[in-house]
N, C-alpha and C positions, 0 to 999 in steps of 0.2 A: 393449426382449428381456428385462428385469428388469419390467417394467410389464407384460408379457405375462402372466410365473411368477404373478405377485401377483395377476393379478386370475381365473389359470384355478386356483391356489390357493383365494381368498374361494368360487371356486365347488364346489368341491371340499368344502371347510368346509361352504358350504350344504347339499349333498349328505350330507354326514355327519352333519350333526347334524338333518336329518330323517330322518334312517334309525335314528336313537337314538330320535326322538320316535314313529316307526311302530311300533318295537318296543316302545313302553310306558315305556320310560326316564325315570326323574323327572328332568325337567329345568325346575327353576322359571324364571323370566324372567331373574332375575339369572345363573343356572349358564347357560342359554343365551345368552343375549348373551356370554357369555364363551368359551363353546366358538364363537361364531360368529366372533369376535374376535381371536381369540390365534393365531398362524399357528404350525400347529405343525410345518412344515417348517425353521422356524428352531432348533428342537431338536434335527433330526434329519437334519442334514447327507449320515450316513450312516447304512445300518443293516444287521443280518444277515439274511439269509433263509433259510431250511434248507431242506434239496433232500430229495429222496425217499430219498437214501440216508444222511440221519441229519446229510451234511456243511452247514456253513454259507457261504454267497456272500455277498460285500460288494456292496452296493448302494448310492454313493455320488449324488450330484447331478448328475452327468457322464450317470449311466443315463436311457433314454427314458423307463422307468415308475417311477423313483423317485417324483415328488411325488404319482400316482395310489397308490405301496405306501405312501406315508407318509399318505394321508386314508383308510386303508380302516381298519375296527373291527377291529383285530387288535393284537396289543402286538409292540412293534418293539425287537430284541436292539440293544442299543450296544456289550456290552462278554463276552470271552467269557473263563472261565479267571481272572477277575479282571486279566487280562493285557493293556497296551494296544497289545504289540507284536501282538495276534491279529489285529488291523486291517491292520497295514503285511503283514502273512505273505498274508492273504486277498484284496491286492490282484493276487497271482501265482495265485490259482486257491482251490478251496472249501477249508477247514480243519476241522479237526475241534474241540470244545471244548464247555463249559458254560456257559450265559448267567448272569452277574452283574450286568449292571446293562440296563435296559428302561425303554422308553415302554409305559405299562402300559394296556392296552386301553383305549379310550374310555368302553365302556359301562360296567364294572366301575369306573372312576375318576367315569363319572355318578353310579354306585351310592353308592358310598364319599362322595362330596361331599357328596350328599342327606341320606345318613347321620347327617355332623355336625351338619344343622341346625341351620349360621351366622347367626348376628344383627348386625349395622351395627353396629360396633366392637369385634367379636370379634376375639380375637388367636387365633394357631394356630401348633402344633409340626408340622410334616411331619419326618418317622422316614424318610430313604431321599429324596434329593433327585434321584437317576438323573438326565434328560434335563434338569431343572426345568421341563417344561411342566407340571405340575400345579400347581407354587408360582406358574410366572404364572395359570393361573386363579383359584386363591386371589389373589393379586394384584389381579388383575380385579376380581374380588369384592367385596372385603375393602379396598383400598392394600395397598403394599409394605410400609408400618410398621408392619401387623398382624400378619407371617407371617416366621416362620423355617423354615430347611430344612435338615437335616443330612445329611451319607455320611459314612460310616466311609474312603470313600477319597477320600484330597484329590486326586488327579486329575479324579472324577466331580464333587466338589463346585465344581471352579473350571470346570470346563467349564459346568453347570449357570449357574453366576453370571457367566460369560460371557456363555452364552444369555439368561439374563434381560435383561443388561445391554442388548443389542441390542434388546432389545424395548420397553426402556424401563423396564424391572423392577429395582427393588433393595433385593429383600427381606433379610433376614440369611440369609447362604448359608454355612454352614461344614462346616469336616472335625472332625467328631467320631463318638466312641461311640454309636450311636443306644440301646444299651441304658442308656443313663446321661443319656438326655432331652439338656437342652440349659438348664441353670439360667440363665443371665445373663440371659435376657427372661423365667424366668417369675414367677408360674403364666401360663400359658395359658387360655385359655377350654376351645378344642379342641387335642386333638393327634389327627393322622392317622399311622399307620404304612401305607407302602404297600411294605412288607415284610413278612412274615408272623415269627410271635415261636411258640415251644414252651409259654412262659409269660411271661405278663405283668409288663414290666418295674415294679418297685416305684417306681422315679423317673418315671413317666407317670404314676402315680397321684399320686405325691406333688408331681407338676412341674403336674398340673389344677387351675384351682379348682374348690372345692365347687359341683356340679351341672353341672359342664362335662361335655363326651363327651368319651370316647376310642374313637374305631374303626379295628378293625386287623385282620388275617387270622390263623388259625393255620397252624404251619408241622407239620403231619400229611399224610400221603401221603392218608392214608383216617380222610372224616372232619374235614376242613379246612373253611375257611367265614368266613364274617363274625363279626364280635362289636363289641358299641357297650356300653362300661362309663358309669357315674357315680362317678365317685369323691363319699366324704364329709365330707373336709376332715380324717380322724383315719384316713390311711395306709390306707384299704379303698375297694374300687370294688364296687358287683354290677350284673350288665346281662345283654343276652340275647345268644342266637345270633342271627343275622337268618336270615330264608328264603332272600334271596339267596347262590348262593355266591360264593367267592371264593379265588383262589390264587394264590399271591404269591411270588417269591423271596426264602427266608429271610434275616434279619437275620444279620449275619457270622457274629455270637456265635452263633447259633442255632442253626446248621447239624447235621443228621443226620448219621445212618449216610452212608457212603458207599456206595452202589447197587454201584458196582462191586467193592469190596471182599467185599459180600454173597453177589454171583452169583457169585463167583470160591471162596467159601467153601462154598454150596452145589451148584456145580457140578457133576455126576455123581453125585449122592445118591440113593439107595434104599431103600426101603420098600417093603412089600406095599401093592395098592391095594383101595380100597375104592368102595363107590358113594355117591353125596352126591344130597341134593335140592336145595342150596343150589350155586346158580350164578354164579360168577366176574362177571356181570356184575351179581348183584341184590347182593352184597358190595361192587360197588370203584367200580362206576359213578354217579358223584357227583348225579345226574338220579335216582337212586332213594331212599326217603323211609329206607331202612334203614341206608344209607352212614355216614351220621353218629355216628348211636348204636354202627356194628360200631366205628368206631373209637375209642369208649369202653373198649372192651374188648380193642384191638388196637392200643394207642400202642408209636409206635418202629415199626411192622410197616411192611417197605417191599413192593409189588407193582410186576413188573414183567412182561411178554408173555417167552414162551420165542422157541425159532428154530421149534418145531415147532407153534405155533398157542397154546401152553398158557401157565398162569397161575402165579405162582409169588409166594410168598409170604417172606420171610425176619425174622428180627428179628437183633441183634447179638448174643444170649445162646445163638446155636448155632441157634434152633428155626428150622424151614423147613415148607412144604407145597406141593404139584404140585398144581394141578387140569386136568383135562380131558375134556370129554365126560362130564359128570356122575359125575365119579369122581374120586378125590383119593388121593396118596402124602404123609405126613408124618410128619418123626422131629425129632430135637433134645431138650431137655429138658421142651418143651412141644411138642404135637397144636396147632398153628395154627388150623387148618381144623375141628376137634373145638372150637375156642373160639369160632370164627364162629358153627357150627351153634349151641351153647349162645348167643348172644348172641341170633340170629336169635331162637330161641323166647322169650327174654326177652321182647326187643320185641313180640313178636307178645300178650306176655300184658299189657304194657302199652299196649294200643291202638294200636302201631304210633304212635308220636309221631313226627311230622316235627322237623325242625332248629330248627324258630321256637319250640318247645315248651320246648328246653333254655337256661337261662341259667348265670350262672358269677361267684362271688365270688371276689374277690383281696384278700388280705390281707398283712401280715407273716407269718400263723401258716402261710400254703399258699393254695392257689389250689384249686377244685374246681366242676366242673359239678355241677347237680339238677333236676330233671326239674320243669317249671311252677311252682315257689315256692321260696323260700330254704330254707324250711324244711323242704324233701319230705326224706320219708326216704332218697327214690332218690338218689343222689350218687355221683360218681366223678370226683377226683383229674386236678387237671392235672399231669402231667408229661411 
């Protein structure tokens, strides 16, 4: 029976890799071999699947759809609310919760691993061990002694180490605060953040060898995405926003405002309605070129869909806006939709730059985005 499962798993892995290649994902021979050989199911003995009502149901190895679910090109959630007991509760039926650990979508893993641009002999620090699957791919490519993976949650780190060992990999796998990096094995040639960050931890810059690469994602609901930085050995790093979009759970120390708190704060808010030409789709859909620029002007703003098909924005300072059918209401200390409209006009005046025209400079003095070149007159703080 076990042999049948492994044969079927290898077939499904091959099909997944073929899908990634057909979709144009960057898989060089080394990464393709890793995806074909490393068994993702060994790292996902269970996962949570979200139902249409928003609740989460538990899928385990005993479920007939488990293996096919594991090898879909989708994120696989493995923890809710930072609470291991949620899994036991879900055995009795669907539960509510917020994802706090997962195995990333294989497509975004392929994009980020390609962006690392690893070479034989490179050492890598991964921030966010998760299930251990991504670390296993890097062990396959670089060798286990060149890989360090850490997670702030001791239970997650221990489980990742167990999964890795079961597959024959024994990298450094430790429970540690990702914001501080892992100085014990520094310097690293590459640092990979598989969690999103609000600002780039200076520890990552300091622990990366000069000329190395840092690849991570931004913790911004509006204007998130992948970035790649090159440290200079003097506590500074410069890099670019990548064309590919990427959205990850935040580093726990970088969690933003609680969406439910903001929803409760503005529920029932009233203000006069006015027409607007800026649609919620243009503002918020990541496939729209404007969305990244909008995020520069709306830091810390949260968006969600209301009960009547409307779209809400809110900021912790009490500012809010509600869009519906080409009209908007807004209130609080700042008019968020008006800020977005002004941003759209500025974006058009700048020749509608896509996200890959932006870069980022990081140092002890601060962190800021710029357009096209580091000495650009167009600059925005990362905060």
